[in-house]
Structures are given as structure tokens and as C-alpha cells.
RODO-2510 file (C-alpha; in nm, 4 decimals, decimal comma):
residues 454
     n   res          X          Y          Z
     1     m     0,0000     0,0003     0,0004
     2     s     0,1326     0,3490    -0,0916
     3     y     0,0306     0,7086    -0,0414
     4     t     0,0434     0,9954    -0,2942
     5     f     0,1256     1,3546    -0,1952
     6     n     0,1298     1,6726    -0,4073
     7     v     0,3909     1,9217    -0,2760
     8     g     0,4649     2,2428    -0,4732
     9     g     0,3716     2,0818    -0,8079
    10     f     0,5614     1,7631    -0,7327
    11     t     0,3960     1,4254    -0,6817
    12     l     0,5431     1,1885    -0,4208
    13     n     0,4542     0,8223    -0,3823
    14     i     0,5482     0,6904    -0,0355
    15     g     0,5040     0,3363     0,0939
    16     r     0,3555     0,2624     0,4330
    17     d     0,6859     0,1592     0,5879
    18     q     0,8568     0,4750     0,4598
    19     l     0,5790     0,6908     0,6013
    20     l     0,6117     0,5214     0,9413
    21     g     0,9847     0,5855     0,9399
    22     l     0,9358     0,9565     0,8689
    23     l     0,6880     0,9857     1,1546
    24     l     0,9319     0,8258     1,3991
    25     a     1,2162     1,0491     1,2835
    26     g     0,9948     1,3549     1,3364
    27     l     0,9108     1,2486     1,6915
    28     a     1,2795     1,1961     1,7717
    29     l     1,3689     1,5402     1,6364
    30     k     1,0940     1,6984     1,8454
    31     a     1,2321     1,5308     2,1629
    32     v     1,5875     1,6516     2,0952
    33     l     1,4693     2,0097     2,0459
    34     a     1,2717     1,9960     2,3729
    35     v     1,5822     1,8848     2,5675
    36     r     1,7898     2,1668     2,4192
    37     r     1,5272     2,4260     2,5153
    38     a     1,5217     2,2932     2,8742
    39     r     1,9000     2,3146     2,9044
    40     a     1,9013     2,6676     2,7690
    41     q     1,6822     2,7782     3,0600
    42     v     1,9380     2,6549     3,3260
    43     p     2,1630     2,9391     3,4561
    44     a     2,5240     2,9129     3,3410
    45     p     2,7853     2,8328     3,6074
    46     p     2,9966     3,1251     3,7280
    47     i     3,3233     3,1833     3,5494
    48     l     3,6112     3,1021     3,7849
    49     p     3,9315     3,3051     3,7874
    50     a     4,2024     3,1602     3,5686
    51     t     4,5170     3,0273     3,7336
    52     n     4,8672     3,0202     3,5965
    53     k     4,9899     2,7488     3,8391
    54     a     5,0146     2,4086     3,6797
    55     g     4,8869     2,1134     3,8812
    56     d     4,6829     2,3207     4,1333
    57     a     4,4012     2,0676     4,1098
    58     e     4,6319     1,7944     4,2406
    59     k     4,7294     2,0116     4,5398
    60     e     4,3745     2,0666     4,6610
    61     p     4,3445     1,9606     5,0269
    62     k     4,1674     1,6319     5,0813
    63     a     4,0266     1,4770     5,3954
    64     l     4,2549     1,2356     5,5783
    65     r     4,1080     0,8949     5,6463
    66     y     4,1753     0,7585     5,9938
    67     g     3,8862     0,5194     6,0258
    68     a     3,5139     0,5491     6,0851
    69     a     3,3296     0,7411     6,3560
    70     k     3,6294     0,9318     6,4867
    71     e     3,5896     1,2959     6,5820
    72     g     3,7925     1,5758     6,7318
    73     g     4,1533     1,6853     6,7248
    74     a     4,3646     1,5377     6,4490
    75     w     4,0807     1,3167     6,3314
    76     d     3,9269     1,6104     6,1442
    77     a     4,2456     1,7455     5,9927
    78     t     4,2899     1,8128     5,6223
    79     g     4,6034     1,8782     5,4262
    80     p     4,7522     1,8836     5,0756
    81     g     4,8643     1,5229     5,0730
    82     y     5,0446     1,5424     5,4081
    83     l     4,9629     1,4486     5,7644
    84     p     4,8383     1,6917     6,0292
    85     d     5,0116     1,7728     6,3553
    86     p     4,9479     1,5277     6,6392
    87     d     4,7437     1,6252     6,9431
    88     p     4,9859     1,7427     7,2175
    89     l     5,0065     1,5511     7,5446
    90     l     5,0469     1,8549     7,7673
    91     d     5,0402     1,6651     8,0980
    92     f     5,2393     1,3609     7,9874
    93     d     5,4175     1,1976     8,2851
    94     l     5,6881     0,9593     8,1631
    95     s     5,7094     0,7804     8,4990
    96     m     5,3450     0,6730     8,4704
    97     a     5,3117     0,6364     8,0935
    98     t     5,1773     0,3142     7,9410
    99     l     5,1140     0,1946     7,5871
   100     r     4,8008     0,0773     7,4170
   101     d     4,7314    -0,2867     7,5069
   102     y     4,8434    -0,4803     7,2012
   103     v     4,6588    -0,7879     7,3198
   104     y     4,3539    -0,6067     7,1830
   105     v     4,4816    -0,3477     6,9347
   106     n     4,4920    -0,4148     6,5572
   107     k     4,3336    -0,7604     6,5913
   108     v     4,6766    -0,9191     6,6169
   109     l     4,5423    -1,2133     6,8219
   110     r     4,2708    -1,3884     6,6249
   111     y     4,1302    -1,7282     6,5392
   112     p     4,1416    -1,8868     6,2902
   113     y     4,5029    -1,7702     6,2755
   114     f     4,6559    -1,7370     5,9308
   115     q     4,9058    -1,5178     5,7497
   116     t     4,7554    -1,1839     5,6481
   117     m     4,8482    -0,8149     5,6279
   118     a     4,5596    -0,7295     5,8665
   119     h     4,6413    -0,3587     5,8457
   120     q     4,4279    -0,0564     5,9230
   121     p     4,4588     0,3238     5,8969
   122     l     4,7145     0,4774     6,1346
   123     h     4,6154     0,7799     6,3382
   124     i     4,9001     1,0291     6,3578
   125     n     4,8833     1,0229     6,7400
   126     d     4,9770     0,6548     6,7388
   127     w     5,2814     0,6762     6,5137
   128     i     5,5365     0,7083     6,7962
   129     e     5,4428     0,5736     7,1400
   130     i     5,6538     0,6405     7,4491
   131     d     5,6137     0,4838     7,7924
   132     k     5,7954     0,4540     8,1230
   133     e     6,0471     0,2056     7,9733
   134     y     6,1706     0,4673     7,7240
   135     q     6,5139     0,5129     7,8843
   136     w     6,5708     0,1367     7,9100
   137     y     6,4995     0,0939     7,5393
   138     l     6,7399     0,3753     7,4467
   139     d     7,0122     0,2282     7,6704
   140     q     6,9660    -0,1131     7,5080
   141     k     6,9877     0,0445     7,1631
   142     a     7,3131     0,2199     7,2500
   143     r     7,4631    -0,1042     7,3837
   144     v     7,3698    -0,3112     7,0793
   145     i     7,4909    -0,0449     6,8346
   146     k     7,8238    -0,0254     7,0178
   147     e     7,8570    -0,4040     6,9925
   148     q     7,7191    -0,4592     6,6413
   149     g     7,7827    -0,1359     6,4472
   150     r     7,6711    -0,1492     6,0834
   151     v     7,5185    -0,4903     6,1384
   152     v     7,2203    -0,3036     6,2845
   153     v     7,2493     0,0537     6,1457
   154     d     7,3289     0,1002     5,7772
   155     s     7,2113     0,2742     5,4609
   156     l     7,2814     0,2586     5,0883
   157     p     7,3742     0,5854     4,9100
   158     e     7,0361     0,5971     4,7325
   159     n     6,8741     0,6233     5,0764
   160     d     7,0788     0,9197     5,2088
   161     a     6,8124     1,1861     5,1485
   162     a     6,5353     0,9664     5,2915
   163     c     6,7352     0,9246     5,6141
   164     t     6,7484     1,3045     5,6436
   165     e     6,3750     1,3314     5,5832
   166     l     6,3001     1,0616     5,8395
   167     l     6,5011     1,2521     6,0998
   168     e     6,3350     1,5817     6,0056
   169     t     5,9932     1,4167     6,0370
   170     l     6,0720     1,2926     6,3888
   171     v     6,2235     1,6257     6,4992
   172     d     5,9054     1,7992     6,3850
   173     y     5,6715     1,5400     6,5413
   174     l     5,8172     1,4692     6,8855
   175     p     5,8018     1,8216     7,0404
   176     k     5,4471     1,8582     6,9136
   177     r     5,3250     1,5254     7,0497
   178     y     5,5395     1,5152     7,3672
   179     p     5,6102     1,8777     7,4694
   180     t     5,7109     1,7659     7,8206
   181     l     5,9902     1,5480     7,6819
   182     f     6,1261     1,7339     7,3791
   183     d     6,2018     2,0940     7,2830
   184     a     6,2266     2,2096     6,9236
   185     i     6,5247     2,4309     6,8426
   186     p     6,4035     2,6881     6,5880
   187     s     6,5974     2,7790     6,2764
   188     e     6,7378     3,1288     6,2257
   189     n     6,5418     3,1457     5,9043
   190     p     6,1936     3,0117     5,9891
   191     g     6,1049     2,7105     5,7794
   192     p     5,8964     2,3929     5,7889
   193     v     6,1551     2,1991     5,9938
   194     p     6,3264     2,3036     6,3230
   195     n     6,7028     2,3392     6,3308
   196     g     6,7254     2,0729     6,5968
   197     i     6,5815     1,9068     6,9036
   198     h     6,6589     1,8773     7,2754
   199     n     6,5737     1,5531     7,4534
   200     r     6,4891     1,6389     7,8162
   201     v     6,5040     1,2733     7,9211
   202     t     6,8602     1,2045     7,8043
   203     g     6,9831     1,5634     7,8178
   204     e     7,1085     1,5382     7,4575
   205     t     7,0765     1,8168     7,2000
   206     f     7,1025     1,7720     6,8243
   207     t     7,1299     2,0704     6,5873
   208     n     7,1609     2,1297     6,2134
   209     i     6,9690     1,8069     6,1584
   210     s     6,8948     1,8881     5,7930
   211     d     7,2691     1,8674     5,7208
   212     l     7,2833     1,5058     5,8377
   213     k     7,2286     1,2229     5,5939
   214     g     7,2587     0,8477     5,5731
   215     i     7,3968     0,6714     5,8800
   216     d     7,4691     1,0023     6,0567
   217     a     7,0987     1,0905     6,0474
   218     l     6,9985     0,7397     6,1564
   219     m     7,2277     0,7527     6,4590
   220     v     7,0363     1,0564     6,5875
   221     v     6,7098     0,8666     6,5290
   222     t     6,8330     0,5960     6,7669
   223     r     6,8609     0,8575     7,0441
   224     l     6,5059     0,9833     7,0060
   225     v     6,2635     0,6898     6,9818
   226     k     6,2264     0,3278     7,0821
   227     d     6,1216     0,2263     6,7314
   228     d     6,3356     0,0593     6,4685
   229     f     6,2925     0,1718     6,1068
   230     l     6,3316    -0,0357     5,7934
   231     m     6,3566     0,1909     5,4889
   232     g     6,2358     0,0865     5,1470
   233     r     6,2569     0,2351     4,7987
   234     e     6,0938     0,1508     4,4674
   235     r     6,3521     0,1002     4,1952
   236     e     6,3201     0,1184     3,8180
   237     d     6,2041    -0,2429     3,7966
   238     g     5,8927    -0,1465     3,9974
   239     k     5,9925    -0,3560     4,3003
   240     v     6,0537    -0,2293     4,6542
   241     y     6,3991    -0,2899     4,8058
   242     l     6,5328    -0,2611     5,1614
   243     v     6,7863     0,0191     5,1265
   244     g     6,8759     0,0858     5,4875
   245     g     6,7499     0,1477     5,8333
   246     v     6,7859     0,1126     6,2092
   247     i     6,7151    -0,2489     6,2982
   248     v     6,8522    -0,2825     6,6498
   249     f     6,5709    -0,4955     6,7945
   250     p     6,4899    -0,7431     6,5155
   251     g     6,4762    -1,0423     6,7485
   252     s     6,5548    -1,2950     6,4777
   253     y     6,7298    -1,1459     6,1715
   254     l     7,0067    -0,8998     6,0829
   255     l     6,9986    -0,5841     5,8713
   256     s     7,3431    -0,6704     5,7354
   257     e     7,2009    -0,9923     5,5850
   258     k     6,8901    -0,8285     5,4380
   259     i     6,9979    -0,4870     5,3043
   260     g     6,9657    -0,4526     4,9274
   261     q     6,7104    -0,7322     4,8963
   262     p     6,3650    -0,6965     4,7315
   263     l     6,0450    -0,7737     4,9219
   264     h     6,0011    -1,1255     4,7858
   265     q     6,3533    -1,2209     4,8959
   266     l     6,3170    -1,0537     5,2363
   267     h     6,0093    -1,2633     5,3109
   268     a     6,1099    -1,5824     5,1312
   269     h     6,1162    -1,7748     5,4625
   270     v     5,7726    -1,6526     5,5760
   271     p     5,5065    -1,9234     5,5220
   272     h     5,2414    -1,8430     5,2614
   273     f     5,3840    -1,4955     5,1924
   274     n     5,4016    -1,5753     4,8222
   275     k     5,0205    -1,5637     4,8179
   276     m     5,0300    -1,2069     4,9528
   277     l     5,3342    -1,0807     4,7621
   278     a     5,1539    -0,9098     4,4733
   279     s     4,9119    -0,7352     4,7088
   280     v     5,1890    -0,6214     4,9472
   281     e     5,4090    -0,4880     4,6646
   282     r     5,1132    -0,3019     4,5148
   283     t     5,0311    -0,1466     4,8534
   284     m     5,3912    -0,0380     4,9173
   285     v     5,4162     0,1327     4,5777
   286     r     5,0762     0,2990     4,5688
   287     f     5,0022     0,4245     4,9199
   288     a     5,0341     0,8006     4,9614
   289     p     5,2056     1,0146     5,2303
   290     d     4,8665     1,1024     5,3804
   291     r     4,7531     0,7388     5,3981
   292     p     4,9705     0,5769     5,6689
   293     f     4,8655     0,2426     5,8087
   294     e     4,9569     0,0071     6,0898
   295     r     4,9537    -0,3609     6,1724
   296     c     5,0907    -0,5860     6,4423
   297     s     5,2541    -0,9273     6,4646
   298     w     5,3249    -1,1554     6,7607
   299     w     5,5512    -1,4390     6,8679
   300     v     5,6774    -1,5901     7,1935
   301     a     6,0177    -1,5002     7,3390
   302     d     6,2008    -1,6437     7,6374
   303     d     6,3941    -1,3337     7,7482
   304     r     6,4129    -0,9539     7,7122
   305     e     6,7085    -0,9583     7,4748
   306     l     6,5360    -0,7648     7,1965
   307     f     6,8343    -0,7822     6,9635
   308     w     6,8496    -1,1612     6,9507
   309     h     6,6237    -1,3751     7,1684
   310     n     6,7693    -1,6989     7,3053
   311     i     6,4836    -1,9011     7,1568
   312     i     6,5982    -1,8182     6,8026
   313     s     6,9242    -2,0095     6,8330
   314     n     6,8713    -2,2373     7,1320
   315     d     6,6134    -2,4439     7,3142
   316     v     6,4165    -2,2862     7,5981
   317     r     6,5826    -2,3432     7,9341
   318     e     6,4203    -2,6311     8,1227
   319     d     6,4161    -2,4284     8,4468
   320     l     6,2268    -2,1383     8,2841
   321     h     5,8743    -2,1115     8,4224
   322     p     5,6190    -2,0400     8,1474
   323     k     5,4893    -1,7421     8,3443
   324     d     5,8254    -1,5764     8,2714
   325     m     5,7976    -1,6189     7,8946
   326     f     5,6993    -1,3134     7,6925
   327     l     5,4393    -1,2451     7,4300
   328     r     5,6297    -1,0172     7,1921
   329     f     5,4219    -0,7776     6,9858
   330     d     5,5840    -0,5868     6,7007
   331     h     5,3763    -0,2747     6,6358
   332     q     5,4442    -0,1936     6,2709
   333     t     5,3744     0,1439     6,1123
   334     f     5,3953     0,2352     5,7446
   335     r     5,4507     0,5897     5,6214
   336     k     5,5677     0,7296     5,2891
   337     l     5,7975     1,0331     5,2963
   338     p     5,6468     1,3105     5,0807
   339     k     5,9727     1,4590     4,9446
   340     t     6,1894     1,1535     4,8787
   341     k     5,9073     0,8967     4,8435
   342     g     6,1004     0,6709     5,0783
   343     i     5,8973     0,4078     5,2619
   344     m     5,9294     0,4066     5,6412
   345     f     5,8456     0,0763     5,8056
   346     g     5,8565     0,1396     6,1806
   347     v     5,8777    -0,1481     6,4287
   348     h     5,8165    -0,0960     6,7996
   349     p     5,8699    -0,4216     6,9938
   350     v     5,6541    -0,4592     7,3045
   351     l     5,7015    -0,7402     7,5581
   352     k     5,4153    -0,8670     7,7741
   353     r     5,4930    -1,1291     8,0401
   354     m     5,2703    -1,4375     8,0177
   355     e     5,1621    -1,4131     8,3802
   356     d     5,0197    -1,0685     8,3008
   357     l     4,7565    -1,2377     8,0820
   358     a     4,5934    -1,3868     8,3933
   359     d     4,3298    -1,1133     8,4117
   360     n     4,2626    -1,0817     8,0372
   361     p     3,9323    -1,2701     7,9940
   362     l     3,9552    -1,5595     7,7461
   363     v     4,2977    -1,4526     7,6177
   364     p     4,4854    -1,7541     7,7643
   365     a     4,2215    -1,9820     7,6124
   366     l     4,2581    -1,8087     7,2769
   367     l     4,6374    -1,8377     7,2786
   368     a     4,6172    -2,2068     7,3662
   369     k     4,3705    -2,2620     7,0817
   370     i     4,5950    -2,0786     6,8346
   371     h     4,8919    -2,2947     6,9354
   372     t     4,7099    -2,6272     6,9095
   373     d     4,4709    -2,5703     6,6167
   374     s     4,6563    -2,3436     6,3679
   375     d     4,8483    -2,4065     6,0457
   376     e     5,1409    -2,6365     6,1229
   377     t     5,3815    -2,4590     5,8878
   378     l     5,3050    -2,1219     6,0391
   379     m     5,3494    -2,2523     6,3929
   380     k     5,6828    -2,4106     6,2971
   381     y     5,7960    -2,0700     6,1659
   382     k     5,7168    -1,9280     6,5127
   383     s     5,9349    -2,1979     6,6797
   384     v     5,6331    -2,3280     6,8719
   385     a     5,7851    -2,6729     6,9181
   386     k     6,0534    -2,5261     7,1453
   387     y     5,8086    -2,4063     7,4110
   388     q     5,4602    -2,5472     7,3468
   389     h     5,5017    -2,8288     7,6005
   390     k     5,5559    -2,5673     7,8709
   391     l     5,3259    -2,2869     7,7626
   392     v     5,0006    -2,4572     7,6609
   393     p     4,9417    -2,6316     7,9987
   394     y     5,0132    -2,3016     8,1719
   395     l     4,7591    -2,1202     7,9497
   396     q     4,5044    -2,3892     8,0311
   397     l     4,5747    -2,3380     8,4020
   398     l     4,5178    -1,9628     8,3673
   399     t     4,1844    -2,0350     8,1963
   400     e     4,0743    -2,2625     8,4824
   401     q     4,1697    -1,9881     8,7276
   402     q     3,9643    -1,7327     8,5328
   403     i     3,6633    -1,9613     8,5610
   404     a     3,7221    -2,0111     8,9333
   405     k     3,7448    -1,6334     8,9877
   406     g     3,4272    -1,5727     8,7867
   407     l     3,6156    -1,3715     8,5287
   408     i     3,4757    -1,6041     8,2626
   409     k     3,2223    -1,8796     8,2964
   410     c     3,1065    -2,1978     8,1341
   411     v     2,7716    -2,1317     7,9744
   412     h     2,5778    -2,3835     8,1846
   413     s     2,7784    -2,3203     8,5062
   414     l     2,7954    -2,6939     8,5722
   415     e     2,9448    -2,8076     8,8986
   416     g     3,3046    -2,9030     8,8427
   417     c     3,3023    -2,7424     8,5003
   418     s     3,6356    -2,7793     8,3251
   419     a     3,7191    -2,5537     8,0340
   420     w     3,9156    -2,8342     7,8723
   421     s     3,6548    -3,1089     7,9102
   422     d     3,5529    -3,2911     7,5916
   423     r     3,1866    -3,2338     7,6739
   424     t     3,0385    -2,9877     7,4263
   425     d     2,8108    -2,8152     7,6785
   426     r     3,1102    -2,7367     7,8985
   427     r     3,3174    -2,5928     7,6148
   428     e     3,0691    -2,3483     7,4629
   429     d     3,2131    -2,0438     7,6427
   430     i     3,5683    -2,1386     7,5518
   431     e     3,4734    -2,1872     7,1868
   432     n     3,3668    -1,8220     7,1877
   433     v     3,7235    -1,7014     7,2460
   434     v     3,7244    -1,5318     6,9066
   435     n     3,5070    -1,2609     7,0606
   436     f     3,7349    -1,1953     7,3578
   437     r     3,7525    -0,8228     7,2763
   438     e     3,3787    -0,7916     7,3417
   439     h     3,3880    -0,9762     7,6738
   440     p     3,2207    -0,7615     7,9432
   441     n     3,5249    -0,8000     8,1720
   442     a     3,7775    -0,6954     7,9089
   443     g     3,7664    -0,3349     8,0278
   444     e     3,7709    -0,0097     7,8347
   445     a     4,1269     0,1201     7,8635
   446     w     4,2543    -0,0563     7,5519
   447     k     3,9680     0,0462     7,3218
   448     g     3,9943     0,3038     7,0497
   449     t     4,2865     0,4634     6,8710
   450     a     4,5155     0,7397     6,9935
   451     a     4,4583     0,6120     7,3451
   452     l     4,7445     0,8183     7,4856
   453     s     4,5555     1,1369     7,4084
   454     s     4,2764     1,0520     7,6491
***
């Protein structure tokens, strides 16, 4: 079927399908015109002043992420890719100072226990922690450095500038966070970094710190903080290498054996690390100066020799009571230096005596469970076989004592209830050890971040 039209003396014959197509095209054109008219009625955005500074958009301040539901002080700080100042501890008393309780912080103790980064955002207040054992740590550092030299403090030439920046970062941070312990020495020409620092605890003063580089800068670092620092750098092959650092309290390895190695070689002996390698390398390369993070690891030591624990090379002494063993936590912080792009991997070793776990609800039960039910390869890496026969029975005893004291309870409160009975109804409370942080008797002091500021 076709239609005939006379237009201006011309005769057009159009089929039905062609006519339908023209109608649809007309409707589409009408819709487009309507949209254009609607847009024309919207006010134009204001014209912004032109700028002649390249890259200004990249320098716009952005909010710093420290975790959810945190308010006040440094939590709300913003900055152009850098970290804010820490909150000052104006009434800090070194003789009474304690650390966050790493039994609870960073989820370092967990079940099932397996190898994982388990990291979280680091609040600037928690980067450097100082407690009443500060002087002891510094004295131990000085002794080990005198004995070991470049075995524990060393740096490759490519890391010289990063060592300076690490020292400058600490000299800027410490007087702001701990004004009762440190004084900043201002520069003659005011700038972003003080000329030096005075340590009121040791009586030492260090000036012209920006002129120090490499090992000279790192030696000053050893006189300021308890922390060790491993320093990494991305090379042209895209991999991160250990290029220097202060590793005085490694416990089980030596800087002199590791310096110059890439990440995969550094962690070759760590069980299952190959599964995490790609993710870890990507994180180390990509994270920004205003996105620091922290994690924590643990293992069992048989003395306070932070440089090299006896258990690494020898068996545990038969006369050593398990209550005198230590749960060693390594608080690990990761920051990227904004000028040199060096990677700072801070390690603060913290020792907690086993007998001090007696009043931590469910924690002895959790530790016993980790030791008996976890990956065999991972437990071998932690030298568990050297001490398990002593420690696990002691942890079980502490759990029985917690039940007897009413600190924890078996769900059905059966007479003669034993936490280690095979009966299911008597073990229900113990099987809930994974939730030990939420136990009503766990207390409040450990909770939250930046605990020292409270």
C-alpha cells in the first residue's frame, strides 16, 4: 500500500513503511529540540578566575582517612597530601606512661590464625608511642649499636636523602606530641623543619639536623625513639627494596644480611607470603604520604634480649617457668615520605609477660587454641615446638583460674566445670574465644585509637 502527496507541483509516492519511518524520525527530532530548550533555561555556572599554576588541582586539600566514627583533634584534619600535627600531650608523665594494650589493638590475636596483612589506617597520634620504659630501650639500643655497628644501622647511598627526611619528620613530630619530653630548636630562618631538638630525658641536643644524611641521620634517630625503622625504595624495575635502616631490635634477623634485597627475597622464609606478595608490593608502591597504616605481629620469646632472643638459636631453658615467657608484639607502622618517596616501616617491639595475661578474659584460652589448632607450617615458623610443652598447659591453668574467679564462665555453670573437658556443653564459652575483645570483663582502657591522648 502506498500514499500519494502533491507538494509544490511535485507528486510523491510513499510506501507505508517509509511513512512510518518519517513519523518516527519527526518524533525523535521533536524530543531533541525539547531537551535543548530545557537546558538553555538553566543558569550558566559562574566563570572562575584563571590560574597560571600548573597542577593546582592535584594540590587541593583532601580529607585524611583515619577510620570510621572518629571525631575531634587530628581526626578532622585536612592537608595537601600530608599528615596533620598530632594532638599534644600537655600533661604527659613519663614515669606513669603506658602503651596501648596490644593484646587487643589491631586484631593481632585472632582465630582462625593465618598469614595476612591485617592492616588498618594509622592515626598520627599513634605513630610514635613512648612509655615509662623509654630510657631502658634507648640504653639497650646504645649497647647493641656499640657491639654490632653497621650490622644493625646501615644505609645505601640511594637512601641518604630519605634518612634526612625521616630525622626531620621525627624532629618535627616529637616536640608537638610530647612537649614535656622534647624541645624544638628553631631555625634562624623560619622554615617547615626546626634546626634541631633537645631531649629532656637524656639531656642530649642535636642541631643542624637537615645537614645530616645516611647513617649520621639514623644515629640521631636511635637517640630519640624506641622504634626501629626499615627503609624501602621503589627501583626502576617497579619492586621495593630494603635500602637501609635502624634495625637494632629485630629479634631474629640482621639488617646486614637483608639490606639490598627486594620484598620477595626478604620474606622468602615466611610461610604463605608468596600468596600475599603481589598485594603487598602493590600497597607499598601505591600508598600516599597522607595514607599511613599500621599492623601488628606476635611471637613468643624467652627473654628480654630484643636484639636476639635466646629461643631463636637455642632451646628454651628447662628451668624457665612459662609465666616468665613473653608475648612479643611488634607494632608496625607504614609511612611514605612526601619529598623523597622513601617508605618508612617502623617497628616498635613490646614485651608482655605471660603471667600478666591472667586477668585478660579468654585470652589464655585463645592463645592455647591458636597454638594447638593453627596451620602447622606457620606454627613451625614461630618456633612453637621449642616451648609449646611448657606454655600450653600453663595457658590452660590460667583459663581454669579465670573460671574459678568468675572472670569467665562456662555457659551452663555446671558443677566441676572444666574448660578443657571434651563435653560440648562445657566448652561453649571457651569456643567463643574469638570474641574476647567484646567480653564484658575486658575493660575499656585498651579500646579506640590514639589512646594516649585521652
